[in-house]
One Martini backbone bead per residue (centre of mass of N, CA, C, O) as a GRO file, in nm:
protein
  386
    1MET     BB    1   0.094   0.037   0.023
    2GLU     BB    2   0.045   0.370  -0.039
    3ILE     BB    3   0.117   0.658   0.140
    4THR     BB    4   0.342   0.771  -0.025
    5GLU     BB    5   0.564   0.807  -0.271
    6ASP     BB    6   0.800   0.675  -0.046
    7ILE     BB    7   0.578   0.525   0.130
    8ARG     BB    8   0.533   0.191   0.263
    9TYR     BB    9   0.325  -0.081   0.320
   10ILE     BB   10   0.425  -0.416   0.505
   11GLY     BB   11   0.216  -0.552   0.659
   12VAL     BB   12   0.003  -0.755   0.867
   13ASN     BB   13  -0.260  -1.011   0.914
   14ASP     BB   14  -0.443  -1.142   1.201
   15HIS     BB   15  -0.685  -1.433   1.218
   16ASP     BB   16  -0.581  -1.641   1.464
   17ILE     BB   17  -0.615  -1.461   1.687
   18ASP     BB   18  -0.771  -1.427   2.015
   19LEU     BB   19  -0.542  -1.305   2.214
   20PHE     BB   20  -0.420  -1.013   2.318
   21GLU     BB   21  -0.186  -1.036   2.545
   22GLY     BB   22  -0.371  -1.283   2.674
   23GLN     BB   23  -0.675  -1.085   2.711
   24TYR     BB   24  -0.769  -0.963   2.436
   25ASP     BB   25  -1.040  -0.978   2.240
   26VAL     BB   26  -0.984  -1.066   1.863
   27SER     BB   27  -1.145  -1.294   1.704
   28GLU     BB   28  -1.318  -1.129   1.500
   29ASN     BB   29  -1.091  -0.895   1.373
   30GLY     BB   30  -0.815  -0.914   1.479
   31MET     BB   31  -0.477  -0.819   1.362
   32SER     BB   32  -0.215  -0.582   1.329
   33TYR     BB   33   0.119  -0.554   1.174
   34ASN     BB   34   0.314  -0.277   1.135
   35SER     BB   35   0.500  -0.169   0.836
   36TYR     BB   36   0.775   0.024   0.686
   37VAL     BB   37   0.886   0.207   0.391
   38ILE     BB   38   1.169   0.415   0.299
   39LEU     BB   39   1.227   0.555  -0.036
   40SER     BB   40   1.519   0.688  -0.057
   41ASP     BB   41   1.837   0.721  -0.097
   42LYS     BB   42   1.768   0.564   0.144
   43VAL     BB   43   1.674   0.262   0.320
   44ALA     BB   44   1.391   0.230   0.543
   45VAL     BB   45   1.275   0.017   0.808
   46ALA     BB   46   0.976   0.007   1.002
   47ASP     BB   47   0.966  -0.240   1.159
   48THR     BB   48   0.810  -0.543   1.240
   49VAL     BB   49   0.681  -0.858   1.347
   50ASP     BB   50   0.540  -1.129   1.414
   51ALA     BB   51   0.659  -1.451   1.422
   52HIS     BB   52   0.424  -1.578   1.227
   53PHE     BB   53   0.511  -1.321   0.992
   54VAL     BB   54   0.802  -1.295   0.874
   55ASP     BB   55   0.793  -1.414   0.581
   56GLU     BB   56   0.570  -1.233   0.475
   57TRP     BB   57   0.710  -0.969   0.534
   58LEU     BB   58   0.966  -1.014   0.363
   59GLY     BB   59   0.800  -1.039   0.101
   60ASN     BB   60   0.689  -0.749   0.109
   61LEU     BB   61   0.964  -0.612   0.100
   62GLU     BB   62   1.070  -0.723  -0.172
   63ALA     BB   63   0.842  -0.606  -0.345
   64VAL     BB   64   0.935  -0.287  -0.285
   65LEU     BB   65   1.248  -0.279  -0.349
   66ASP     BB   66   1.334  -0.343  -0.645
   67GLY     BB   67   1.649  -0.444  -0.573
   68ARG     BB   68   1.699  -0.316  -0.321
   69THR     BB   69   1.874  -0.216  -0.018
   70PRO     BB   70   1.876  -0.196   0.299
   71ASP     BB   71   2.011   0.025   0.552
   72TYR     BB   72   1.763   0.022   0.764
   73LEU     BB   73   1.644  -0.056   1.100
   74ILE     BB   74   1.362   0.053   1.269
   75VAL     BB   75   1.311   0.061   1.631
   76HIS     BB   76   1.042   0.173   1.823
   77HIS     BB   77   0.959  -0.124   1.932
   78MET     BB   78   1.018  -0.434   2.138
   79GLU     BB   79   0.781  -0.580   2.108
   80PRO     BB   80   0.732  -0.891   1.965
   81ASP     BB   81   0.505  -0.794   1.754
   82HIS     BB   82   0.760  -0.589   1.632
   83SER     BB   83   1.057  -0.769   1.672
   84ALA     BB   84   1.074  -1.072   1.549
   85GLY     BB   85   1.242  -0.980   1.265
   86ILE     BB   86   1.530  -0.886   1.319
   87ALA     BB   87   1.726  -1.126   1.282
   88ALA     BB   88   1.637  -1.195   0.991
   89PHE     BB   89   1.704  -0.923   0.864
   90MET     BB   90   2.010  -0.912   0.948
   91GLU     BB   91   2.077  -1.173   0.784
   92ARG     BB   92   1.972  -1.085   0.500
   93TYR     BB   93   2.108  -0.779   0.568
   94PRO     BB   94   2.443  -0.738   0.640
   95GLU     BB   95   2.461  -0.407   0.584
   96ALA     BB   96   2.267  -0.335   0.789
   97GLN     BB   97   2.116  -0.115   1.020
   98VAL     BB   98   2.027  -0.059   1.356
   99VAL     BB   99   1.765   0.154   1.499
  100SER     BB  100   1.782   0.278   1.839
  101SER     BB  101   1.751   0.263   2.162
  102ALA     BB  102   1.933   0.174   2.428
  103MET     BB  103   1.715  -0.006   2.558
  104ALA     BB  104   1.659  -0.179   2.310
  105PHE     BB  105   1.935  -0.317   2.295
  106LYS     BB  106   1.905  -0.467   2.559
  107MET     BB  107   1.657  -0.626   2.465
  108MET     BB  108   1.797  -0.778   2.227
  109LYS     BB  109   1.982  -0.939   2.404
  110ASN     BB  110   1.754  -1.097   2.544
  111TYR     BB  111   1.610  -1.213   2.276
  112PHE     BB  112   1.891  -1.271   2.069
  113GLY     BB  113   2.196  -1.251   2.213
  114THR     BB  114   2.209  -0.960   2.070
  115ASP     BB  115   2.305  -0.600   1.980
  116PHE     BB  116   2.462  -0.555   1.705
  117ALA     BB  117   2.749  -0.493   1.713
  118GLY     BB  118   2.850  -0.260   1.454
  119ARG     BB  119   2.519  -0.218   1.365
  120SER     BB  120   2.457   0.031   1.549
  121VAL     BB  121   2.208   0.296   1.621
  122VAL     BB  122   2.184   0.541   1.856
  123VAL     BB  123   1.893   0.694   1.980
  124LYS     BB  124   1.740   1.021   2.064
  125GLU     BB  125   1.635   1.293   2.162
  126GLY     BB  126   1.701   1.473   1.851
  127SER     BB  127   1.764   1.275   1.657
  128GLU     BB  128   1.904   1.197   1.325
  129LEU     BB  129   1.811   1.046   1.004
  130ASP     BB  130   1.984   1.033   0.698
  131LEU     BB  131   1.823   0.962   0.373
  132GLY     BB  132   1.809   1.253   0.237
  133ALA     BB  133   1.525   1.372   0.166
  134HIS     BB  134   1.488   1.207   0.414
  135LYS     BB  135   1.431   1.291   0.764
  136LEU     BB  136   1.466   1.163   1.090
  137ALA     BB  137   1.299   1.251   1.387
  138PHE     BB  138   1.338   1.190   1.728
  139VAL     BB  139   1.100   1.075   1.984
  140ALA     BB  140   1.047   1.047   2.306
  141ALA     BB  141   0.825   0.757   2.435
  142PRO     BB  142   0.785   0.671   2.729
  143ASN     BB  143   0.534   0.443   2.805
  144VAL     BB  144   0.428   0.403   2.484
  145HIS     BB  145   0.428   0.147   2.671
  146TRP     BB  146   0.735   0.133   2.678
  147PRO     BB  147   1.050   0.269   2.776
  148GLU     BB  148   1.196   0.249   2.468
  149VAL     BB  149   1.025   0.439   2.313
  150MET     BB  150   0.987   0.564   1.976
  151PHE     BB  151   0.957   0.821   1.770
  152SER     BB  152   0.895   0.956   1.428
  153TYR     BB  153   0.984   1.226   1.187
  154ASP     BB  154   0.881   1.326   0.855
  155ALA     BB  155   0.904   1.633   0.699
  156HIS     BB  156   0.861   1.577   0.401
  157ASP     BB  157   0.568   1.404   0.457
  158LYS     BB  158   0.446   1.440   0.737
  159VAL     BB  159   0.534   1.184   0.929
  160LEU     BB  160   0.416   0.976   1.199
  161PHE     BB  161   0.586   0.740   1.398
  162SER     BB  162   0.389   0.597   1.682
  163ALA     BB  163   0.376   0.318   1.734
  164ASP     BB  164   0.126   0.248   1.974
  165GLY     BB  165   0.013   0.499   1.894
  166PHE     BB  166  -0.301   0.499   1.754
  167GLY     BB  167  -0.407   0.230   1.804
  168LYS     BB  168  -0.579  -0.085   1.715
  169PHE     BB  169  -0.804  -0.312   1.688
  170GLY     BB  170  -0.765  -0.492   1.408
  171ALA     BB  171  -0.766  -0.558   1.092
  172ASN     BB  172  -0.689  -0.408   0.764
  173ASP     BB  173  -0.894  -0.616   0.581
  174ILE     BB  174  -1.127  -0.469   0.741
  175GLU     BB  175  -1.440  -0.328   0.817
  176ASP     BB  176  -1.519  -0.135   1.073
  177PRO     BB  177  -1.837  -0.072   1.192
  178GLU     BB  178  -1.732   0.128   1.443
  179GLY     BB  179  -1.471   0.223   1.372
  180TRP     BB  180  -1.211   0.357   1.548
  181ALA     BB  181  -1.280   0.429   1.856
  182CYS     BB  182  -1.360   0.171   1.999
  183GLU     BB  183  -1.092  -0.004   1.963
  184ALA     BB  184  -0.905   0.223   2.048
  185ARG     BB  185  -1.011   0.251   2.330
  186ARG     BB  186  -0.961  -0.033   2.432
  187TYR     BB  187  -0.664  -0.029   2.367
  188TYR     BB  188  -0.568   0.215   2.532
  189PHE     BB  189  -0.677   0.132   2.825
  190GLY     BB  190  -0.528  -0.148   2.819
  191ILE     BB  191  -0.220  -0.057   2.714
  192VAL     BB  192  -0.183   0.276   2.793
  193GLY     BB  193  -0.368   0.411   3.028
  194LYS     BB  194  -0.155   0.439   3.270
  195PHE     BB  195   0.023   0.667   3.076
  196GLY     BB  196  -0.086   0.971   3.056
  197LYS     BB  197   0.164   1.153   3.106
  198ASN     BB  198   0.324   1.045   2.862
  199VAL     BB  199   0.127   1.117   2.647
  200GLN     BB  200   0.113   1.419   2.703
  201ALA     BB  201   0.414   1.474   2.644
  202VAL     BB  202   0.404   1.377   2.336
  203LEU     BB  203   0.178   1.576   2.248
  204LYS     BB  204   0.343   1.829   2.290
  205LYS     BB  205   0.545   1.763   2.075
  206ALA     BB  206   0.349   1.718   1.836
  207ALA     BB  207   0.238   2.020   1.826
  208GLY     BB  208   0.517   2.116   1.666
  209LEU     BB  209   0.405   1.948   1.426
  210ASP     BB  210   0.353   1.869   1.079
  211ILE     BB  211   0.076   1.663   1.057
  212GLN     BB  212  -0.062   1.424   0.795
  213VAL     BB  213   0.052   1.146   0.908
  214ILE     BB  214  -0.030   0.835   1.078
  215CYS     BB  215   0.195   0.555   1.188
  216PRO     BB  216   0.111   0.277   1.325
  217LEU     BB  217   0.138  -0.064   1.467
  218HIS     BB  218  -0.178  -0.042   1.467
  219GLY     BB  219  -0.385  -0.025   1.232
  220PRO     BB  220  -0.462   0.246   1.070
  221VAL     BB  221  -0.387   0.482   0.857
  222LEU     BB  222  -0.372   0.834   0.928
  223LYS     BB  223  -0.500   1.121   0.722
  224GLU     BB  224  -0.768   1.226   0.841
  225ASN     BB  225  -0.867   1.421   1.087
  226LEU     BB  226  -0.633   1.456   1.306
  227GLY     BB  227  -0.756   1.627   1.530
  228TYR     BB  228  -0.934   1.408   1.646
  229TYR     BB  229  -0.714   1.212   1.744
  230LEU     BB  230  -0.554   1.404   1.923
  231GLU     BB  231  -0.792   1.491   2.103
  232THR     BB  232  -0.871   1.209   2.204
  233TYR     BB  233  -0.597   1.155   2.337
  234ASN     BB  234  -0.614   1.387   2.532
  235THR     BB  235  -0.867   1.289   2.680
  236TRP     BB  236  -0.762   1.014   2.771
  237SER     BB  237  -0.477   1.108   2.901
  238SER     BB  238  -0.653   1.313   3.112
  239TYR     BB  239  -0.916   1.158   3.228
  240GLN     BB  240  -1.153   1.238   3.063
  241PRO     BB  241  -1.456   1.249   2.970
  242GLU     BB  242  -1.614   1.183   2.664
  243ASP     BB  243  -1.900   1.128   2.790
  244ARG     BB  244  -2.229   1.112   2.869
  245GLY     BB  245  -2.278   0.867   3.124
  246VAL     BB  246  -2.369   0.519   3.239
  247THR     BB  247  -2.198   0.274   3.409
  248ILE     BB  248  -2.293  -0.070   3.465
  249ALA     BB  249  -2.159  -0.294   3.712
  250TYR     BB  250  -2.209  -0.653   3.775
  251ALA     BB  251  -2.256  -0.887   4.053
  252SER     BB  252  -2.407  -1.215   4.031
  253VAL     BB  253  -2.590  -1.509   4.132
  254TYR     BB  254  -2.938  -1.503   4.172
  255GLY     BB  255  -3.028  -1.205   4.025
  256HIS     BB  256  -3.057  -0.950   4.210
  257MET     BB  257  -2.834  -0.759   4.092
  258LYS     BB  258  -2.936  -0.767   3.807
  259GLN     BB  259  -3.208  -0.642   3.861
  260ALA     BB  260  -3.108  -0.382   3.984
  261ALA     BB  261  -2.945  -0.291   3.736
  262GLU     BB  262  -3.181  -0.294   3.531
  263GLU     BB  263  -3.370  -0.095   3.687
  264LEU     BB  264  -3.174   0.138   3.681
  265ALA     BB  265  -3.132   0.162   3.380
  266THR     BB  266  -3.435   0.225   3.322
  267ALA     BB  267  -3.445   0.483   3.500
  268LEU     BB  268  -3.227   0.643   3.346
  269GLU     BB  269  -3.360   0.628   3.064
  270GLU     BB  270  -3.618   0.777   3.157
  271ARG     BB  271  -3.411   1.034   3.223
  272GLY     BB  272  -3.207   1.048   2.957
  273GLN     BB  273  -2.985   0.831   2.984
  274LYS     BB  274  -2.689   0.689   2.914
  275VAL     BB  275  -2.639   0.322   2.900
  276SER     BB  276  -2.399   0.077   3.036
  277LEU     BB  277  -2.415  -0.286   3.057
  278PHE     BB  278  -2.253  -0.523   3.297
  279ASP     BB  279  -2.141  -0.857   3.322
  280LEU     BB  280  -1.852  -0.953   3.478
  281ALA     BB  281  -1.878  -1.274   3.427
  282ARG     BB  282  -1.965  -1.254   3.087
  283ASP     BB  283  -1.839  -1.007   3.002
  284ASP     BB  284  -1.620  -0.796   2.874
  285MET     BB  285  -1.409  -0.628   3.073
  286ALA     BB  286  -1.275  -0.434   2.872
  287GLU     BB  287  -1.540  -0.299   2.796
  288ALA     BB  288  -1.600  -0.191   3.083
  289VAL     BB  289  -1.348  -0.015   3.106
  290GLU     BB  290  -1.393   0.157   2.863
  291ASP     BB  291  -1.675   0.285   2.954
  292ALA     BB  292  -1.574   0.395   3.224
  293PHE     BB  293  -1.391   0.607   3.071
  294ARG     BB  294  -1.597   0.736   2.872
  295TYR     BB  295  -1.773   0.793   3.120
  296ASP     BB  296  -1.881   0.996   3.412
  297ARG     BB  297  -2.035   0.734   3.524
  298LEU     BB  298  -2.052   0.490   3.807
  299VAL     BB  299  -2.183   0.159   3.869
  300LEU     BB  300  -2.160  -0.062   4.158
  301CYS     BB  301  -2.264  -0.411   4.171
  302SER     BB  302  -2.277  -0.613   4.475
  303ILE     BB  303  -2.238  -0.875   4.646
  304THR     BB  304  -2.193  -1.041   4.926
  305TYR     BB  305  -1.871  -1.214   4.979
  306ALA     BB  306  -1.711  -1.343   5.224
  307THR     BB  307  -1.713  -1.037   5.351
  308GLY     BB  308  -1.717  -0.918   5.070
  309ILE     BB  309  -1.665  -0.948   4.719
  310PHE     BB  310  -1.697  -1.032   4.420
  311PRO     BB  311  -1.435  -1.121   4.225
  312PHE     BB  312  -1.505  -0.962   3.968
  313MET     BB  313  -1.519  -0.689   4.111
  314SER     BB  314  -1.237  -0.681   4.223
  315THR     BB  315  -1.099  -0.691   3.949
  316PHE     BB  316  -1.224  -0.437   3.832
  317ILE     BB  317  -1.115  -0.234   4.040
  318HIS     BB  318  -0.820  -0.303   3.998
  319THR     BB  319  -0.808  -0.222   3.704
  320LEU     BB  320  -0.882   0.071   3.737
  321ALA     BB  321  -0.642   0.141   3.925
  322GLU     BB  322  -0.417   0.049   3.727
  323HIS     BB  323  -0.547   0.283   3.508
  324ASN     BB  324  -0.616   0.560   3.656
  325TYR     BB  325  -0.888   0.611   3.775
  326GLN     BB  326  -1.080   0.923   3.724
  327ASN     BB  327  -1.300   1.182   3.724
  328ARG     BB  328  -1.553   1.054   3.883
  329THR     BB  329  -1.874   0.907   3.938
  330ILE     BB  330  -1.983   0.698   4.224
  331ALA     BB  331  -2.195   0.417   4.267
  332LEU     BB  332  -2.361   0.198   4.517
  333VAL     BB  333  -2.449  -0.152   4.508
  334GLU     BB  334  -2.599  -0.382   4.738
  335GLY     BB  335  -2.584  -0.723   4.875
  336GLY     BB  336  -2.776  -0.922   5.127
  337SER     BB  337  -2.910  -1.150   5.360
  338TRP     BB  338  -2.775  -1.033   5.660
  339MET     BB  339  -2.474  -0.863   5.596
  340PRO     BB  340  -2.413  -0.601   5.426
  341MET     BB  341  -2.063  -0.511   5.276
  342ALA     BB  342  -1.993  -0.416   4.981
  343ALA     BB  343  -1.979  -0.103   4.990
  344LYS     BB  344  -1.747  -0.083   5.197
  345VAL     BB  345  -1.540  -0.251   5.030
  346MET     BB  346  -1.548  -0.085   4.769
  347LYS     BB  347  -1.466   0.195   4.898
  348LYS     BB  348  -1.192   0.090   4.998
  349GLN     BB  349  -1.077   0.016   4.716
  350LEU     BB  350  -1.137   0.316   4.593
  351ALA     BB  351  -0.948   0.507   4.757
  352GLU     BB  352  -0.694   0.520   4.557
  353LEU     BB  353  -0.844   0.703   4.396
  354SER     BB  354  -0.880   0.990   4.191
  355ASP     BB  355  -1.122   1.208   4.185
  356ILE     BB  356  -1.368   1.097   4.359
  357THR     BB  357  -1.731   1.084   4.350
  358PHE     BB  358  -1.983   1.023   4.567
  359THR     BB  359  -2.281   0.939   4.621
  360GLN     BB  360  -2.531   0.971   4.844
  361ALA     BB  361  -2.666   0.754   4.709
  362GLY     BB  362  -2.796   0.418   4.763
  363VAL     BB  363  -2.808   0.045   4.756
  364THR     BB  364  -2.999  -0.200   4.943
  365VAL     BB  365  -3.023  -0.561   4.916
  366LEU     BB  366  -3.243  -0.778   5.094
  367GLY     BB  367  -3.213  -1.024   4.896
  368ALA     BB  368  -3.478  -0.889   4.761
  369LEU     BB  369  -3.662  -0.694   4.598
  370ASP     BB  370  -3.833  -0.397   4.710
  371ASP     BB  371  -3.977  -0.109   4.789
  372ASP     BB  372  -3.727   0.011   4.927
  373SER     BB  373  -3.512  -0.048   4.709
  374ARG     BB  374  -3.670   0.091   4.474
  375ALA     BB  375  -3.661   0.368   4.602
  376GLN     BB  376  -3.344   0.385   4.597
  377ILE     BB  377  -3.321   0.376   4.293
  378ALA     BB  378  -3.479   0.633   4.229
  379THR     BB  379  -3.288   0.822   4.389
  380LEU     BB  380  -3.026   0.751   4.228
  381ALA     BB  381  -3.133   0.835   3.952
  382ASP     BB  382  -3.177   1.127   4.020
  383GLU     BB  383  -2.882   1.197   4.095
  384LEU     BB  384  -2.750   1.093   3.821
  385SER     BB  385  -2.943   1.304   3.650
  386ALA     BB  386  -2.867   1.600   3.761
   0.00000   0.00000   0.00000
């Protein structure tokens, strides 16, 4: 695929993968591993692919070289889904040099048993790689999302090579019916979301560049309406709600918490609120995390379980905390047959989160829903809709 007159896409699509990074469900739409070639006076290849696709990737590379030989392999990110082809590339092209950060070369030693001494070019913030007409300026992007990550910028074609930044789940040979944002959001908060400050820092650097194309390591090349993608990343990385709405996440055994969650959802919708509802035991928890970050209000509904809360709810709260969940309003709904404690336990676990406001109203279900607990649901719905 031609990105610009001199830049080609040589990535691959993976439709065999079920879980990305061993936890994120991508079985429906697959995954892409992106790689690029800059055909300037010198030839530079930007990143490799997952180990299962190295031969296909090398074939893609040969097809666009048209008899030329690469001078450089640029490694923006050392995660194995992007770096597995380094050794094969360096063996096939013995005159080529590998370009990356100092920390990335330490990782290469760990993965491949060599740091390619004598063939290595170490770059850092402000370094430039002269390819002739094209010159790549390197931008340090630590923890977006590994500490060795570099971005690079080609001023000639106004292209930003953004490593895992601006990536999304899904292969590039299918049309995502939900567009970019949905799977990019789930990808961001799952993969990068913990490191908002680091993303903010690199966005400030990017603000000084004239960017016309963004080339990420996953998902589509972005060419149009770039202000939308940059502003969306600014919203996500500053932990601000993207939309007004209420995410309800529940953990239920005999159906009473499920019923309470569903009746609250109905009450909120009747009051004109957008609602997203999740059964933490059955639905994709990564989707629940995504919507918890997308919307400005969150309701947690859990039974009391062994004097604590149901394990799936505990995992969900831990995941939110691990990803720096903040700047939201949270309401608590608890259930118990004789001594409900779930709200107290949830509030204690949530105490480590920053800038959280708890609603005054809550709901306690003693056994099954009754007139009293339904009245509490109505009061909570009123407060959440105010």
